[in-house]
C-alpha positions in Angstrom: -27.3 -6.9 11.3 -27.7 -5.4 7.9 -26.6 -1.9 7.0 -29.3 0.7 7.2 -30.2 1.6 3.6 -30.9 5.2 2.8 -34.4 5.6 1.3 -32.9 7.4 -1.7 -30.6 4.4 -2.6 -30.8 3.4 -6.2 -32.5 6.7 -7.1 -31.0 9.6 -9.2 -29.0 12.1 -7.2 -31.0 15.2 -6.2 -29.3 18.5 -7.2 -28.6 19.4 -3.6 -26.4 16.4 -3.2 -24.1 17.2 -6.1 -20.6 18.4 -5.2 -19.8 22.1 -5.8 -16.8 21.6 -8.1 -15.5 25.2 -8.1 -15.6 25.2 -4.3 -13.9 21.8 -4.2 -11.1 22.9 -6.5 -10.7 26.2 -4.7 -10.3 24.3 -1.4 -7.6 22.2 -3.0 -5.5 25.3 -3.6 -6.5 27.3 -0.6 -6.3 24.7 2.1 -3.2 24.1 4.2 -3.1 20.9 6.2 -2.1 20.9 9.9 0.3 17.9 10.2 -0.5 17.7 13.9 -4.0 16.6 13.1 -3.9 12.9 12.1 -6.7 13.2 9.5 -4.8 16.0 7.7 -1.5 14.0 7.4 -0.5 11.9 4.4 -1.7 8.4 5.1 -1.3 5.5 2.6 -4.0 3.0 3.1 -4.6 -0.2 1.0 -4.8 2.0 -2.2 -2.7 5.1 -1.6 -3.6 8.4 0.0 -7.2 9.5 -0.2 -9.3 12.4 1.1 -11.2 15.5 0.3 -10.0 19.1 0.0 -13.1 20.1 2.0 -11.6 18.3 5.0 -8.0 19.4 4.4 -7.2 15.8 3.7 -6.3 16.0 0.1 -5.0 19.3 -1.2 -2.1 20.9 -3.1 0.3 20.6 -0.1 -0.3 16.9 0.1 0.3 16.3 -3.6 3.5 18.5 -3.7 4.9 16.7 -0.6 4.1 13.2 -1.9 5.5 14.0 -5.3 8.8 15.2 -3.9 8.9 12.2 -1.5 8.5 9.9 -4.5 11.1 11.8 -6.5 13.5 11.3 -3.6 12.6 7.7 -3.2 13.3 7.0 -6.9 16.8 8.6 -6.5 17.6 6.6 -3.4 16.6 3.4 -5.1 18.3 4.2 -8.5 14.9 4.2 -10.4 15.8 6.4 -13.3 13.6 5.2 -16.1 10.4 7.0 -17.1 7.5 7.6 -14.7 4.1 6.8 -16.2 1.5 9.2 -14.8 -2.2 8.6 -15.1 -5.4 10.3 -13.8 -9.1 9.6 -13.6 -12.1 11.8 -14.0 -12.6 13.0 -10.4 -12.7 16.8 -10.1 -9.5 16.8 -7.9 -7.5 14.6 -10.2 -6.6 17.3 -12.8 -5.4 19.9 -10.2 -3.4 17.1 -8.4 -2.0 16.0 -11.8 -0.8 19.6 -12.4 0.8 19.8 -9.0 2.6 16.4 -9.4 3.9 17.4 -12.9 5.4 20.7 -11.5 7.4 18.8 -8.8 8.4 15.7 -10.8 9.6 17.8 -13.8 11.6 20.1 -11.4 13.3 16.9 -10.1 14.3 15.9 -13.7 12.0 12.9 -13.8 11.3 11.5 -17.3 7.5 11.9 -17.3 5.1 9.9 -19.6 1.9 11.9 -19.8 -1.1 10.7 -21.8 -1.4 11.7 -25.5 -4.1 14.3 -26.0 -4.5 14.6 -22.2 -6.6 11.4 -22.2 -7.8 10.0 -18.9 -5.9 6.9 -18.0 -7.2 3.7 -16.3 -5.1 2.2 -13.6 -4.6 -1.0 -15.6 -3.2 1.0 -18.6 -0.6 2.4 -16.3 0.4 -1.0 -14.8 0.5 -2.4 -18.4 2.7 0.4 -19.6 5.2 0.0 -16.7 5.5 -3.8 -17.3 5.8 -3.5 -21.1 8.5 -0.9 -20.7 10.4 -2.9 -18.1 10.2 -6.3 -19.9 13.7 -7.6 -20.4 15.3 -4.6 -18.6 17.4 -4.7 -15.4 18.4 -1.0 -15.4 16.6 2.2 -16.3 13.4 0.8 -14.9 10.1 2.6 -15.1 7.4 3.2 -12.4 4.2 5.1 -12.2 1.7 7.2 -10.3 -2.1 7.0 -10.7 -4.1 10.0 -9.4 -7.4 8.5 -8.4 -9.5 7.8 -5.3 -11.0 4.8 -7.2 -14.8 4.5 -6.7 -15.0 7.0 -3.9 -17.5 9.9 -3.9 -17.0 12.9 -6.3 -15.4 15.2 -3.6 -12.6 12.7 -3.1 -9.0 12.8 -4.3 -6.5 10.0 -4.4 -2.8 9.4 -5.2 -1.1 6.0 -5.4 2.4 4.9 -6.4 3.3 1.8 -8.5 7.0 0.8 -8.3 8.8 -1.0 -11.2 6.8 -4.2 -10.6 3.8 -2.3 -11.9 1.6 -3.1 -8.9 0.5 -1.2 -5.8 3.4 -0.2 -3.7 4.1 -2.4 -0.7 4.1 -1.2 2.9 7.9 -0.8 3.0 7.6 1.8 0.2 4.4 3.5 1.3 5.7 3.9 4.9 8.9 5.6 3.7 7.0 7.9 1.2 4.4 8.7 3.9 7.0 9.7 6.5 9.0 11.8 4.0 5.8 13.6 2.8 4.7 14.3 6.3 8.1 15.7 7.1 7.7 18.1 4.1 4.3 19.2 5.4 5.8 19.8 8.9 8.6 21.9 7.3 6.1 24.1 5.3 7.2 22.3 2.1 10.8 23.4 2.5 12.9 21.2 0.2 10.1 20.6 -2.3 11.3 21.5 -5.8 8.8 23.0 -8.2 8.5 24.5 -11.7 5.7 26.6 -13.1 3.2 24.2 -14.9 3.8 25.6 -18.4 7.6 25.2 -18.0 7.1 21.7 -16.6 5.0 20.6 -19.5 7.6 22.0 -22.0 10.6 20.4 -20.2 12.8 18.1 -22.3 12.0 15.3 -19.8 8.3 15.5 -20.3 6.9 13.2 -23.0 3.6 11.9 -24.3 2.6 8.3 -24.4 -0.3 6.7 -26.2 -1.7 4.7 -23.3 -5.1 4.0 -25.0 -3.9 2.4 -28.2 -1.0 0.4 -26.7 -3.3 -1.1 -24.1 -6.2 -1.7 -26.5 -3.9 -3.3 -29.1 -2.5 -5.8 -26.5 -5.9 -7.0 -25.3 -5.8 -9.9 -27.8 -2.8 -11.2 -25.8 -4.9 -11.7 -22.7 -8.4 -12.4 -24.1 -9.9 -14.4 -27.0 -11.1 -11.3 -28.9 -12.3 -13.4 -31.9 -14.7 -15.3 -29.6 -15.9 -12.1 -28.0 -16.6 -10.7 -31.5 -18.7 -13.7 -32.4 -20.6 -13.8 -29.1 -24.3 -14.6 -29.6 -25.7 -12.0 -27.3 -25.8 -8.2 -27.2 -23.3 -6.6 -24.8 -23.7 -3.3 -23.0 -21.0 -1.3 -21.1 -21.3 1.8 -18.9 -18.0 3.4 -18.1 -19.7 5.3 -15.2 -18.0 8.5 -16.3 -14.6 7.0 -15.5 -11.1 7.0 -17.1 -12.1 4.3 -19.6 -14.8 6.3 -21.4 -12.8 6.5 -24.7 -11.3 3.0 -24.3 -14.5 1.2 -24.8 -15.3 2.7 -28.3 -11.7 2.1 -29.3 -12.0 -1.6 -28.2 -15.2 -2.0 -30.1 -13.7 -0.4 -33.3 -10.3 -2.2 -33.1 -11.8 -5.7 -32.7 -15.0 -5.1 -34.7 -17.3 -5.9 -31.7 -20.5 -5.0 -33.4 -22.6 -6.3 -30.4 -20.8 -4.1 -27.9 -22.9 -1.0 -27.1 -21.2 1.8 -25.2 -24.1 3.3 -23.2 -22.5 6.6 -22.2 -19.4 8.6 -22.8 -20.4 11.4 -20.5 -17.8 12.8 -18.2 -19.1 15.1 -15.4 -17.1 15.6 -12.2 -20.4 15.8 -10.2 -21.3 12.2 -11.5 -24.9 13.4 -11.5 -25.8 10.5 -13.8 -25.1 7.9 -11.0 -27.8 6.2 -8.9 -27.2 6.8 -5.2 -25.4 4.1 -3.3 -26.8 2.2 -0.3 -26.0 5.1 2.1 -27.5 7.8 -0.1 -24.1 9.0 -1.4 -22.7 9.1 -5.0 -20.2 6.3 -5.4 -19.0 4.8 -8.7 -19.0 1.3 -7.3 -19.8 -1.3 -10.0 -20.4 -4.0 -7.5 -23.1 -2.1 -5.7 -26.7 -3.0 -6.7 -27.8 0.5 -5.8 -25.1 2.3 -7.7 -25.7 -0.1 -10.6 -29.5 0.4 -10.6 -29.8 1.7 -14.1 -27.6 -1.0 -15.7 -29.4 -3.7 -13.8 -32.6 -2.2 -15.3 -31.3 -3.0 -18.8 -30.8 -6.8 -18.2 -33.6 -7.7 -20.6 -32.0 -5.6 -23.3 -28.5 -7.1 -23.1 -27.4 -10.7 -22.6 -24.5 -9.3 -20.6 -23.8 -5.8 -19.5 -20.8 -4.5 -17.4 -19.4 -1.4 -15.8 -16.1 -0.3 -14.3 -15.4 2.2 -11.5 -13.7 5.6 -12.0 -10.2 4.4 -12.6 -11.4 1.2 -14.2 -9.7 -1.2 -11.9 -13.0 -2.8 -10.7 -15.7 -4.5 -12.6 -19.4 -5.2 -12.3 -21.2 -7.9 -14.3 -25.0 -7.9 -15.1 -26.4 -11.0 -16.8 -29.9 -11.7 -18.0 -30.0 -14.9 -16.0 -28.9 -13.5 -12.6 -28.9 -9.7 -12.6 -25.8 -8.1 -11.0 -23.4 -10.9 -9.9 -22.0 -10.5 -6.4 -18.2 -9.9 -6.9 -17.3 -13.2 -5.1 -19.6 -15.2 -7.4 -17.9 -13.8 -10.5 -14.4 -14.4 -9.1 -15.3 -18.0 -8.7 -16.7 -18.2 -12.3 -13.5 -16.6 -13.7 -11.2 -19.0 -11.8 -13.3 -22.0 -13.0 -13.2 -20.8 -16.6 -9.7 -19.5 -16.9 -8.0 -22.6 -15.4 -9.8 -24.8 -17.9 -9.4 -22.6 -21.0 -5.8 -21.4 -20.8 -3.8 -24.4 -21.9 -0.5 -22.5 -22.0 -0.7 -21.6 -18.3 1.8 -23.5 -16.1 0.4 -26.5 -14.3 1.7 -25.0 -11.0 0.0 -21.6 -11.5 -2.0 -21.0 -8.3 -5.3 -19.2 -7.6 -4.8 -16.0 -5.6 -7.6 -14.6 -3.3 -7.8 -12.4 -0.3 -8.8 -13.7 3.2 -12.2 -12.1 2.9 -13.1 -13.5 -0.5 -15.6 -16.3 -0.9 -14.8 -19.9 0.3 -16.4 -20.9 -3.1 -13.1 -20.0 -4.6 -11.4 -22.5 -2.3 -13.8 -25.2 -3.4 -13.4 -24.4 -7.1 -9.6 -24.4 -6.7 -9.7 -27.8 -4.9 -11.9 -29.3 -7.7 -9.4 -28.0 -10.3 -6.5 -29.4 -8.4 -4.9 -25.9 -8.1 -3.1 -24.5 -5.2 -4.8 -21.7 -3.3 -2.8 -18.7 -2.3 -4.7 -16.7 0.3 -3.3 -13.3 1.3 -4.4 -10.3 3.4 -6.6 -7.6 1.9 -4.7 -5.5 -0.7 -3.8 -6.3 -4.3 -0.1 -5.7 -3.6 0.1 -9.2 -2.1 -0.4 -10.7 -5.6 2.2 -8.7 -7.4 5.2 -11.0 -7.1 3.2 -14.1 -8.0 1.8 -12.5 -11.1 5.2 -11.3 -12.2 6.8 -14.7 -12.0 3.6 -16.4 -13.2 3.3 -18.6 -10.1 -0.2 -17.1 -9.8 -2.5 -17.4 -12.8 -5.2 -15.2 -11.2 -5.5 -12.7 -8.4 -8.8 -11.6 -7.1 -10.3 -9.7 -4.2 -13.8 -9.5 -2.8 -14.3 -5.9 -3.8 -14.5 -6.7 -7.5 -10.9 -6.4 -8.3 -9.0 -8.9 -10.4 -6.4 -9.6 -13.0 -4.9 -12.7 -14.6 -2.1 -13.8 -16.9 -1.9 -13.4 -20.7 -3.0 -16.3 -22.7 0.7 -17.4 -23.1 1.1 -17.5 -19.3 3.1 -14.3 -18.9 2.2 -11.3 -16.8 -0.5 -8.9 -18.1 -1.0 -6.4 -15.2 0.0 -6.5 -11.6 -2.7 -4.0 -10.6 -6.4 -4.6 -10.7 -7.9 -4.5 -14.2 -11.6 -3.9 -14.5 -11.7 -3.9 -18.3 -10.3 -7.4 -18.9 -12.7 -9.2 -16.4 -15.6 -7.3 -17.9 -14.7 -8.5 -21.4 -13.9 -12.0 -20.1 -17.7 -12.3 -19.3 -18.4 -12.2 -23.0 -15.6 -14.7 -23.8 -17.1 -17.1 -21.3 -20.5 -16.8 -22.9 -19.0 -17.2 -26.4 -16.9 -20.2 -25.5 -19.3 -22.1 -23.2 -22.7 -21.0 -24.5 -23.7 -19.9 -20.9 -23.4 -16.5 -19.3 -21.5 -16.0 -16.0 -24.7 -16.1 -14.0 -25.6 -19.6 -15.5 -22.0 -20.7 -14.9 -22.2 -19.8 -11.2 -25.5 -21.6 -10.8 -23.7 -24.7 -12.1 -20.9 -24.2 -9.6 -23.4 -23.7 -6.7 -25.2 -26.9 -7.7 -22.0 -28.9 -7.5 -20.2 -27.2 -4.7 -22.8 -25.5 -2.5 -24.7 -22.2 -2.5 -23.0 -19.5 -0.5 -24.7 -16.5 1.1 -22.6 -13.6 2.2 -22.8 -10.2 3.7 -20.6 -7.4 4.9 -21.4 -5.1 7.8 -19.7 -1.7 8.1 -19.6 0.3 11.4 -18.1 3.6 12.3 -14.8 3.3 14.2 -12.3 5.8 15.6 -8.6 5.6 14.8 -8.0 4.1 18.2 -10.7 1.4 17.8 -9.3 0.5 14.4 -5.9 0.0 16.0 -7.4 -2.3 18.6 -9.2 -4.3 16.0 -6.1 -4.7 13.7 -4.2 -6.2 16.6 -6.8 -8.8 17.6 -5.1 -12.2 18.2 -6.5 -15.7 17.9 -6.1 -16.0 21.7 -8.8 -13.4 22.1 -11.3 -15.7 20.4 -12.3 -17.9 23.3 -15.3 -19.7 21.7 -14.9 -23.2 20.3 -18.1 -22.9 18.2 -19.4 -20.4 15.7 -23.1 -20.4 14.8 -23.4 -24.0 16.0 -20.4 -25.4 14.1 -17.0 -26.3 15.5 -14.4 -23.7 14.8 -11.6 -25.2 12.6 -9.3 -22.3 12.4 -8.7 -18.8 13.9 -6.3 -16.8 11.8 -4.5 -13.5 12.3 -2.1 -14.3 9.5 -2.9 -15.2 5.9 -2.3 -18.9 5.1 -0.7 -18.1 1.7 2.2 -15.8 2.8 2.0 -15.6 6.6 1.4 -11.9 6.5 -0.7 -10.3 9.2 -4.3 -9.8 8.1 -4.9 -6.8 10.3 -7.7 -8.4 12.2 -9.0 -11.9 12.7 -10.7 -14.6 10.6 -12.7 -17.5 12.1 -13.4 -20.5 10.0 -15.8 -23.5 10.3 -16.7 -26.2 7.8 -19.6 -24.3 6.3 -19.0 -20.7 7.2 -16.6 -18.0 8.3 -16.3 -14.4 9.4 -13.4 -11.9 9.2 -13.2 -8.6 11.1 -10.8 -5.9 10.1 -10.5 -2.1 10.0 -10.8 -0.3 6.7 -7.5 1.0 5.3 -9.0 4.1 3.8 -12.1 5.0 5.9 -12.9 5.4 9.6 -15.0 2.2 9.6 -14.5 -1.4 10.5 -15.8 -4.3 8.4 -17.2 -7.6 9.3 -17.3 -10.1 6.4 -19.3 -13.3 6.7 -20.3 -16.2 4.6 -22.4 -19.4 5.0 -23.0 -22.4 2.9 -26.0 -23.3 5.2 -28.3 -20.4 4.3 -29.3 -16.9 5.3 -30.3 -17.8 8.9 -26.9 -19.4 9.6 -25.2 -16.3 8.1 -27.2 -14.1 10.4 -26.0 -16.1 13.4 -22.4 -15.9 12.2 -22.5 -12.1 11.8 -24.3 -11.6 15.1 -21.7 -13.6 17.0 -18.9 -11.8 15.1 -20.4 -8.5 16.1 -20.4 -9.5 19.8 -16.8 -10.5 19.6 -15.7 -7.2 18.0 -17.8 -5.1 20.4 -16.1 -6.9 23.3 -12.7 -6.4 21.9 -13.3 -2.7 21.2 -14.7 -2.2 24.7 -11.6 -3.5 26.4 -8.6 -1.4 27.1 
C-alpha cells in the first residue's frame, strides 16, 4: 500500500535532473496555450493556478490573462486600495512578476512591490494586507503571491488574496478563472499592458518594506524573549526560499544568538535539495527525504526547522524525535497555544482540515475547546481567524497560523515562519522540545500512525471521486471496527469535502482528488497500530477502485 520510493530519494540531485532555467524562461515567453486543451487553461486549485511553461500550463499568456481578470474583478467589487504583490524564488516567478506588473500598472492599480526587489513570503503579504486594512471599511487592500509553493523547480504559480488577507474562496477564483480563460480564447484581446520600465516608473507603483514590517511585528504573535533565552542551539534552513533574508533579520532584531541560519543560497535549480520520495526536487519541509540533510544535523541542534519556497509551510526537526510528522506538530501547537495564550477568548476554537490527525480532536476535547473541522484548503479558516473565533488553523500538509498574543488576527494565510519559531518558544517555556511534548500527548491520548497514498488519476476519475456520496459506502465496518460516520461534508461548516471520509472509534480514512495535480489521495490513520492502518488503507483503496471503475 505504500508509495514506491525512488532509489535516489534523500540523495543529492544529479546534474541531469536539474532544470534548464534558460529553456524554462524561454518557454514562458514563447509558449502559447491552447484554451481548448484542459491542461493549458487557467485552473485555480486549492492554492491558485500552477503549472510549468514546458507543458504550456504556466506562461506569459496565463499571467497576463489572470492579472487582467483580477484588475477587472477589483473594479467590479470596488476594491481600490493598494495591491500587495509578492514573489518567491522559483525561476518562473520573476518573469511572471514582470508580466503581472505590466498589466496591473496599465489598469491603474496601486501596486506595493518589495523594497530592493526582495523576495516575499506568503505570510508577509497576508500580514501586510491585514495591517493596512485594520480599521478601514473603504479603500481596502488585497494581494497576489506568485509562487507554486513547494512544487518542483520547473513550476510556476499565481494566487490571489482578497482584502481578508487569505486565499481567495471558490466564488472569487471561479470568476477570475472564467474571465482569464475568456481572455486566452480571445487571443488576449482586452488585456491592458504597459512596457515594464514604464510600469515600474508609474505614479501608482510603490515600494513596501515587507521584511522589516513583518519581522518587527513578530513579537506580537510570539514570546521572542523566551525564544532568545532558549537553552538549546537552533538551526534554520530556508531551502532557498523567499525567507532567506528574513531569518538573519529575525536573529539580528531579536538578538537570537542561538539561531543559526544554515544557508542563504538562492538557486532556481534548487540543486542543494535532497531528492524527494519520487526522485524529484521538491522543497517540502514535511518530507523526510527532502529534509534529509537537516535531519542529519539533529545531534548538532536541539531544534532545527525549515520552510518551503514561499515560507507558508514548516518542518520541525528535534533531537528527541527527528523530523516530526506535520500532524504531530499541529497537535503539539494546539496543546501549547491554548494553555499559554491567556488573552485568547475562551470560545476561540481549534481549526483543522478533515484529513488532519484525530489526535487534534482528542487534544481539543481534553482542553475543552470546540473543534472546527473544514474541507482541505486554508481558505476555510479565514473568517474565523479574522473575527478571532478560531485561535488556530492547521492543515495536514504542514500549514498553520494562529492569533496574536492579544487574541487578534495575525495572518489569514499559512505562515511557516511563526510555527517554526514557536517550536523554540515551546522548548523555552516548557523545558521540553516538541518531540518530547508529542510523546507526552501520545502517552495520555493514544499513539497514532498515519500514511497517505497517492495514485495517478485522470481528470474524469478525479471528478468521479470528488462526487462520491456516503450512500456509495455500503460497508458497516472498517478494518474490524464499526463505522461511526461517513462524511461527504465537513462537520465544521457543512461544506463539501470533495470526496468521502469514513470514521471509526480508533481510525479513519479520507479519499479525495488533488486540487493541483492529476492524482488522488487516500489519507488514513489508526490508533491501533501499523497493521490496523494497513487494513484501513487496503479497504479504502478497494472502495476507491470500485468507485472509479463504475460509470
